[in-house]
Backbone as numpy.savetxt, mean C-alpha at the origin, in Angstrom:
# Nx Ny Nz CAx CAy CAz Cx Cy Cz
-6.72 -9.51 -0.21 -6.03 -8.96 1.03 -7.00 -8.04 1.63
-7.46 -7.21 0.74 -8.73 -6.08 0.91 -9.55 -6.97 1.99
-10.03 -7.99 1.45 -11.38 -8.59 2.08 -10.69 -8.68 3.63
-9.86 -9.30 3.95 -9.32 -9.85 5.07 -9.06 -8.91 5.95
-8.18 -7.86 5.64 -8.03 -6.82 6.18 -8.60 -5.86 6.61
-9.49 -5.27 5.56 -10.32 -4.04 5.81 -11.68 -4.55 5.85
-12.23 -5.53 4.99 -13.85 -5.78 5.74 -13.87 -6.70 6.81
-13.05 -7.95 7.06 -13.04 -8.65 8.05 -12.19 -8.37 9.22
-11.32 -7.23 9.08 -10.41 -6.67 9.89 -9.64 -8.05 10.70
-9.25 -8.89 9.98 -8.31 -9.44 10.20 -6.75 -9.07 10.27
-6.01 -9.92 11.48 -4.56 -9.42 11.19 -3.89 -10.72 10.71
-3.03 -10.21 9.47 -2.28 -11.29 8.91 -1.05 -10.85 9.16
-0.09 -12.09 8.40 1.37 -12.13 8.90 2.09 -12.10 7.54
3.27 -11.68 7.33 3.98 -11.57 5.92 5.04 -12.91 6.29
4.83 -13.53 5.36 5.64 -14.95 4.93 6.85 -14.73 5.60
7.53 -15.71 6.19 8.89 -15.90 6.80 9.17 -17.16 6.95
10.52 -17.47 6.88 11.40 -18.71 7.02 10.62 -19.36 8.32
10.44 -20.78 7.90 9.86 -21.64 9.35 11.12 -21.93 10.02
11.28 -22.04 11.18 12.58 -22.39 12.07 13.33 -21.32 12.16
14.32 -21.94 12.83 15.45 -20.62 13.36 16.75 -20.63 12.52
17.08 -21.88 12.12 18.64 -22.18 11.74 18.86 -22.17 10.37
18.04 -21.33 9.79 18.37 -21.04 8.05 19.31 -20.17 7.93
20.61 -20.62 7.03 21.26 -19.35 6.39 21.04 -19.46 5.11
21.45 -18.62 4.32 21.12 -18.31 2.94 21.27 -19.35 2.01
22.41 -20.28 2.18 22.64 -21.70 1.38 21.29 -22.52 1.67
21.04 -22.71 2.92 19.84 -23.81 3.33 18.70 -22.93 2.58
18.32 -21.76 2.69 17.17 -21.17 2.09 17.02 -21.52 0.51
18.25 -21.32 -0.15 18.13 -21.32 -1.73 18.00 -22.95 -1.94
18.47 -23.86 -1.13 18.36 -24.98 -1.14 16.69 -25.53 -0.99
15.99 -24.85 -0.06 14.75 -25.29 0.43 13.59 -24.62 -0.78
14.27 -23.66 -1.29 13.73 -22.66 -2.22 13.27 -23.73 -3.53
14.67 -24.27 -3.85 14.61 -25.19 -5.01 13.79 -26.20 -5.03
13.95 -27.08 -3.85 12.90 -28.08 -3.78 11.52 -27.32 -3.79
11.07 -26.23 -3.24 9.78 -25.88 -3.71 9.23 -25.46 -4.75
10.37 -24.92 -5.58 10.18 -25.00 -7.02 9.95 -26.31 -7.80
10.84 -27.29 -7.28 10.71 -28.57 -7.99 9.23 -29.25 -7.45
8.17 -28.70 -6.57 7.05 -29.01 -6.36 7.58 -30.25 -5.19
8.44 -30.27 -4.44 8.80 -31.42 -3.46 8.05 -30.66 -2.03
6.83 -31.24 -1.70 6.23 -30.84 -0.41 7.26 -30.55 0.78
7.68 -29.48 1.00 8.67 -28.85 2.22 7.80 -27.68 2.50
7.59 -27.88 4.01 7.12 -26.57 4.85 8.29 -25.67 4.95
8.34 -24.55 4.15 9.18 -23.55 3.88 8.88 -22.34 4.70
7.73 -21.86 4.56 7.23 -20.44 4.97 6.31 -20.62 5.81
5.97 -19.82 6.76 4.74 -19.27 7.53 4.39 -18.04 7.56
3.00 -18.04 7.57 2.69 -16.50 7.22 1.57 -16.57 6.10
1.09 -15.62 5.98 -0.15 -15.06 4.82 0.06 -14.54 3.80
0.99 -13.58 4.07 1.27 -12.58 2.63 2.81 -12.83 2.30
2.54 -13.17 1.04 3.94 -13.42 0.17 4.00 -11.99 -0.67
5.53 -11.45 -0.46 5.73 -10.25 -1.49 6.34 -10.53 -2.63
6.90 -9.52 -3.52 7.34 -9.76 -4.73 8.86 -9.83 -4.47
9.43 -9.73 -3.36 10.83 -9.76 -2.97 10.93 -10.77 -2.29
12.81 -11.34 -2.54 13.41 -12.35 -1.68 12.45 -12.19 -0.12
12.69 -13.29 0.29 12.43 -13.31 1.92 13.43 -12.27 2.90
14.48 -12.49 2.44 15.44 -11.37 3.30 15.38 -9.78 3.05
14.96 -9.78 1.89 15.03 -8.36 1.49 13.68 -8.11 1.84
12.41 -8.73 2.06 11.21 -8.54 2.36 11.20 -8.24 4.00
12.09 -8.64 4.55 12.10 -8.82 5.86 13.02 -7.19 6.53
14.02 -7.07 5.80 14.69 -6.03 5.76 13.97 -4.30 5.67
12.94 -4.78 4.19 12.09 -3.50 4.06 10.82 -3.49 5.36
10.59 -4.52 5.66 9.62 -4.37 6.78 9.88 -3.82 8.22
11.39 -4.12 8.34 11.95 -3.50 9.55 12.08 -2.07 9.35
12.36 -1.43 8.21 12.39 -0.09 7.92 11.25 0.59 7.98
10.17 0.13 7.62 8.94 0.41 7.55 8.39 0.42 8.77
8.58 -0.36 9.67 7.97 -0.42 11.02 8.83 0.71 11.72
9.91 0.66 11.45 10.85 1.56 12.54 10.42 3.25 12.18
10.16 3.51 10.70 9.60 5.02 10.00 8.53 5.15 10.77
7.44 4.18 10.63 6.31 4.67 10.96 6.18 4.71 12.56
7.08 3.92 13.76 6.90 4.21 14.94 7.48 5.48 15.08
8.37 5.91 14.67 9.10 7.14 14.87 7.93 8.55 14.35
7.01 8.18 13.47 6.32 9.08 13.13 5.38 9.38 14.03
4.63 8.29 14.47 3.74 8.44 15.75 4.37 8.98 16.84
5.39 8.34 17.09 6.08 9.17 18.75 6.41 10.57 18.18
7.02 10.74 17.23 7.72 12.46 17.08 6.56 13.37 16.69
5.62 12.51 15.89 4.66 13.90 15.05 2.98 13.50 15.51
3.00 12.42 16.29 1.78 11.84 16.71 0.68 11.57 15.08
1.17 11.02 14.18 0.46 10.64 12.92 0.83 9.36 12.67
0.23 8.77 12.12 0.27 7.37 11.25 0.78 7.83 9.74
1.78 7.14 9.15 2.04 7.46 7.87 2.12 6.04 6.97
1.93 5.10 7.90 2.24 3.64 7.32 0.72 3.44 6.60
0.62 3.07 5.31 -0.74 2.71 4.77 -0.09 1.65 3.83
-1.53 0.70 3.70 -1.47 -0.75 2.75 -2.41 0.12 1.37
-1.31 0.35 0.62 -2.13 0.90 -0.69 -2.98 0.12 -1.72
-4.08 0.08 -2.23 -4.89 -0.68 -3.16 -4.76 0.26 -4.58
-4.73 -0.30 -5.27 -4.49 0.46 -6.68 -3.66 1.75 -7.16
-3.18 1.79 -8.32 -2.52 3.13 -8.68 -3.13 3.38 -10.10
-3.27 4.76 -10.33 -3.77 5.34 -11.70 -2.24 5.55 -12.30
-2.11 4.88 -13.46 -1.14 5.18 -14.46 -1.57 6.27 -15.36
-0.97 7.67 -15.27 -1.42 8.64 -16.13 -0.22 9.43 -16.55
-0.58 10.28 -17.88 0.74 11.18 -18.02 0.28 12.63 -17.86
1.52 13.36 -17.38 1.19 14.77 -17.46 2.22 15.59 -18.15
1.72 16.31 -18.95 2.47 17.50 -19.68 3.08 18.49 -18.97
4.64 18.02 -19.34 5.58 19.04 -18.77 6.27 19.81 -20.17
6.02 21.01 -20.24 6.27 21.72 -21.75 5.86 20.87 -22.92
6.98 20.64 -23.64 6.63 19.79 -24.97 6.48 18.21 -24.49
6.81 17.83 -23.32 7.15 16.49 -23.30 6.10 15.89 -22.35
5.72 14.49 -22.50 4.70 14.23 -21.78 5.46 13.08 -20.47
4.98 12.97 -19.21 5.78 12.18 -18.18 4.91 11.19 -17.68
5.12 10.09 -17.88 4.29 8.66 -17.31 4.45 8.77 -15.82
3.22 8.68 -15.12 3.39 8.52 -13.77 2.61 7.46 -13.16
2.89 6.98 -11.92 1.97 6.29 -11.26 1.59 6.61 -9.79
0.28 7.16 -9.61 0.04 7.25 -8.01 -0.85 6.63 -7.56
-0.54 6.42 -6.21 -1.55 5.64 -5.24 -2.97 6.02 -5.37
-3.93 5.23 -5.28 -5.36 5.40 -5.18 -6.16 5.32 -3.83
-6.14 4.29 -3.30 -6.98 3.79 -2.14 -5.97 3.66 -1.00
-6.01 4.39 -0.20 -4.94 4.31 1.22 -5.89 3.91 2.34
-4.96 2.58 3.18 -5.85 2.07 4.19 -4.99 2.28 5.48
-4.61 2.96 6.48 -4.09 3.22 7.52 -4.18 1.85 8.31
-2.54 1.34 8.55 -2.04 -0.14 9.08 -0.97 0.10 9.76
-0.99 -1.01 10.99 -0.12 -1.24 11.90 0.58 -2.29 11.51
2.31 -2.34 11.92 3.17 -3.55 11.58 3.63 -3.64 12.66
3.63 -4.72 13.50 4.27 -5.27 14.63 4.93 -6.34 14.35
5.80 -6.79 15.29 6.82 -8.00 15.35 6.77 -8.34 17.04
6.34 -9.35 17.50 6.08 -9.61 18.97 7.40 -10.36 19.48
8.17 -11.19 18.43 9.55 -11.22 18.69 10.60 -11.58 17.50
11.87 -11.34 18.04 12.55 -11.26 16.58 12.62 -12.38 15.40
12.19 -13.75 15.93 12.38 -14.81 15.21 10.74 -14.90 14.58
9.71 -14.10 14.92 8.43 -14.19 14.73 7.76 -13.47 13.40
7.34 -13.99 12.72 6.63 -13.09 11.74 6.00 -11.72 11.53
6.12 -10.89 10.94 5.56 -9.49 10.96 4.31 -9.40 10.64
3.54 -8.68 11.57 1.96 -8.61 11.53 1.37 -7.37 11.03
0.48 -7.46 10.33 0.02 -6.29 9.73 -1.73 -6.55 10.07
-2.12 -5.04 10.67 -3.55 -4.91 11.09 -4.06 -3.49 10.33
-5.42 -3.54 10.14 -5.79 -2.00 10.06 -6.12 -1.45 11.39
-5.88 -0.07 10.93 -6.02 0.92 12.25 -7.30 1.54 12.04
-7.80 2.04 13.35 -8.99 2.94 13.19 -9.24 4.03 12.56
-8.26 4.50 12.25 -8.48 5.71 10.95 -9.24 5.19 9.71
-9.74 6.48 9.01 -10.59 6.24 7.77 -9.76 5.47 6.94
-10.37 5.16 5.90 -9.69 4.84 4.43 -9.53 5.85 3.85
-8.72 6.55 3.32 -8.56 7.51 2.41 -8.35 7.12 0.83
-9.03 8.04 0.23 -8.77 8.44 -1.11 -8.03 9.53 -1.72
-6.41 8.91 -2.00 -5.42 9.96 -2.40 -5.95 11.43 -2.24
-5.55 12.24 -1.56 -6.37 13.72 -1.35 -5.44 14.66 -2.49
-4.25 14.32 -2.28 -3.37 15.11 -3.37 -3.64 14.97 -4.84
-3.89 13.40 -4.96 -4.43 13.29 -6.55 -5.69 13.54 -6.57
-6.67 13.60 -5.91 -7.95 14.07 -6.17 -8.01 15.40 -6.38
-7.26 16.26 -5.49 -6.95 17.86 -5.71 -6.80 17.93 -7.10
-5.60 17.62 -7.56 -4.79 17.68 -8.78 -5.56 17.34 -9.98
-6.50 15.93 -9.70 -7.17 15.83 -11.02 -8.48 16.97 -11.17
-8.77 17.15 -9.83 -10.01 18.15 -10.12 -9.61 19.36 -10.80
-8.47 20.05 -9.93 -8.13 21.46 -10.60 -7.57 21.33 -11.75
-6.91 20.39 -12.47 -5.98 20.42 -13.51 -6.94 19.55 -14.68
-7.57 18.64 -14.80 -8.28 18.02 -15.17 -9.80 17.74 -15.66
-10.48 18.45 -14.30 -11.69 18.61 -14.04 -12.55 17.28 -13.88
-11.60 16.09 -13.22 -12.10 14.89 -12.95 -11.93 14.57 -11.62
-13.26 14.31 -11.19 -13.69 14.18 -9.58 -13.75 12.77 -9.16
-12.50 12.11 -8.44 -12.39 10.95 -8.11 -13.14 11.04 -6.99
-14.26 9.83 -6.94 -15.19 9.73 -5.78 -14.54 8.89 -4.76
-14.94 9.14 -3.21 -14.10 8.52 -2.03 -14.95 7.02 -2.34
-14.01 6.15 -1.65 -14.38 4.79 -1.95 -15.71 4.33 -0.48
-16.74 3.89 -0.48 -17.97 4.15 0.34 -18.64 2.95 -0.18
-19.81 2.78 0.62 -20.75 1.70 0.63 -21.29 1.52 -0.53
-21.43 2.31 -0.93 -22.26 2.38 -2.50 -21.48 1.49 -3.50
-20.23 1.29 -3.13 -19.56 0.35 -4.40 -19.32 -1.28 -3.61
-19.95 -1.99 -4.51 -20.36 -3.38 -4.36 -18.73 -3.77 -3.83
-17.45 -3.66 -4.53 -16.32 -4.30 -4.21 -15.43 -3.22 -4.24
-14.01 -3.57 -3.96 -13.12 -2.58 -4.62 -12.94 -2.66 -6.29
-13.11 -3.60 -6.81 -12.97 -3.88 -8.25 -14.32 -2.96 -8.91
-15.35 -2.83 -8.01 -16.32 -2.12 -8.66 -15.64 -0.57 -8.42
-15.16 -0.39 -7.56 -14.60 1.12 -7.06 -13.74 1.55 -8.34
-12.64 0.47 -8.57 -11.63 0.97 -9.32 -12.35 0.81 -11.22
-13.23 -0.17 -11.25 -14.05 0.13 -12.56 -14.68 1.51 -12.95
-15.38 2.01 -11.61 -15.73 3.31 -11.68 -14.60 4.53 -12.16
-13.51 4.27 -11.41 -12.54 5.19 -11.82 -11.91 5.10 -13.19
-11.78 3.97 -13.49 -11.30 3.82 -14.90 -12.32 4.18 -15.92
-13.46 4.11 -15.57 -14.34 4.53 -16.56 -14.17 6.24 -16.81
-13.72 6.77 -15.95 -13.73 8.32 -15.84 -12.53 8.54 -16.31
-11.18 7.82 -16.50 -9.87 8.45 -16.73 -9.43 7.48 -18.15
-10.36 6.69 -18.77 -9.76 6.15 -19.79 -9.83 6.79 -20.93
-10.86 7.99 -21.11 -10.60 8.94 -22.18 -9.22 9.39 -22.48
-8.60 9.73 -21.47 -7.26 10.33 -21.27 -6.03 9.46 -21.43
-6.68 8.03 -21.75 -5.62 7.20 -22.04 -5.04 6.51 -20.94
-5.78 6.99 -20.05 -4.90 6.19 -18.51 -5.69 5.21 -18.01
-5.14 4.43 -16.88 -5.65 3.14 -16.55 -5.18 3.05 -15.12
-5.83 2.06 -14.76 -5.97 1.63 -12.88 -4.83 0.07 -13.00
-3.78 0.37 -12.24 -3.26 -0.83 -12.00 -3.61 -1.58 -10.86
-4.29 -2.61 -10.89 -4.65 -3.35 -9.74 -3.60 -3.90 -8.69
-2.80 -3.47 -7.94 -1.86 -4.07 -7.48 -1.78 -3.46 -5.85
-1.31 -4.16 -4.91 -1.55 -3.67 -3.70 0.01 -3.39 -2.99
0.28 -2.28 -2.57 1.94 -1.75 -1.83 1.61 -1.87 -0.24
2.58 -1.87 0.42 2.65 -1.05 1.65 3.93 0.13 1.78
3.51 0.95 2.16 4.41 2.28 2.06 4.04 3.23 3.08
4.91 3.95 2.92 5.06 5.38 4.19 4.57 6.49 3.15
3.36 6.91 3.53 2.77 8.20 3.06 2.26 9.27 3.52
2.46 10.32 3.59 2.45 11.87 4.33 1.58 12.87 3.64
0.48 13.29 4.20 -0.22 14.66 3.57 0.00 15.71 4.23
0.74 16.14 5.07 0.95 17.05 5.88 0.86 18.41 4.71
1.55 18.31 3.73 2.11 19.53 3.12 0.55 19.88 2.07
-0.33 18.51 1.92 -1.80 18.99 1.17 -2.50 19.76 2.51
-2.20 19.06 3.39 -3.21 19.30 4.61 -3.19 21.12 4.71
-1.85 21.20 4.97 -1.51 22.68 5.05 -1.78 23.72 3.94
-1.66 23.04 2.54 -2.12 23.89 1.48 -3.82 24.27 1.51
-4.17 23.01 2.03 -5.54 23.07 1.85 -6.06 24.31 2.88
-5.72 24.25 4.11 -5.91 25.23 5.13 -5.61 26.55 4.64
-4.32 26.83 3.80 -4.32 27.90 3.31 -5.03 28.57 2.29
-5.81 27.60 1.37 -6.83 28.01 0.64 -7.95 28.28 1.22
-8.47 27.53 2.09 -9.70 27.54 2.69 -9.81 28.67 4.02
-8.60 29.08 4.43 -8.65 30.71 5.11 -7.60 31.67 4.48
-7.83 31.51 3.30 -7.12 32.68 2.31 -7.48 34.08 2.91
-8.86 34.40 3.09 -9.34 35.87 3.62 -8.56 36.06 4.93
């Protein structure tokens, strides 16, 4: 997905049931045929999610709506394709809390040409971002400087390996998974602005 959307800047589609007349019972039957390795053209699209097809469509509709509202009302994009998560622990009093934080964020758009067409995802012109809140937190609290993703990294796996070597001593690791979600850095930007203009 990273290669096709980020490096090659291709537009991909989310898997959708092929045809117009499927109800849920038809879907379950066709899905069973697919699991039994009976050749049935059930889906069209490039990206398969870890959710049932109907749940995935509902989630995509909600994400598209929230992203569209943020652009119209605030003029900012909040929809990102997230690559990699850092699984780490934070001490809260005598206890430790296990956290999972997004690492690399690629701004994307989610479009739908018509009701029965699949959702399309494409990279936006904005920069790829390494989670700025996480970068700040790790530097301030743990003395770990997470590098930005750049041309010096041969691949996304090379980038994840670099960070993993930095955090493994703390017993933390990188989860190599991809998610699509709403992310906003407005509060972080306000905080940085206040710190930088303290005087």
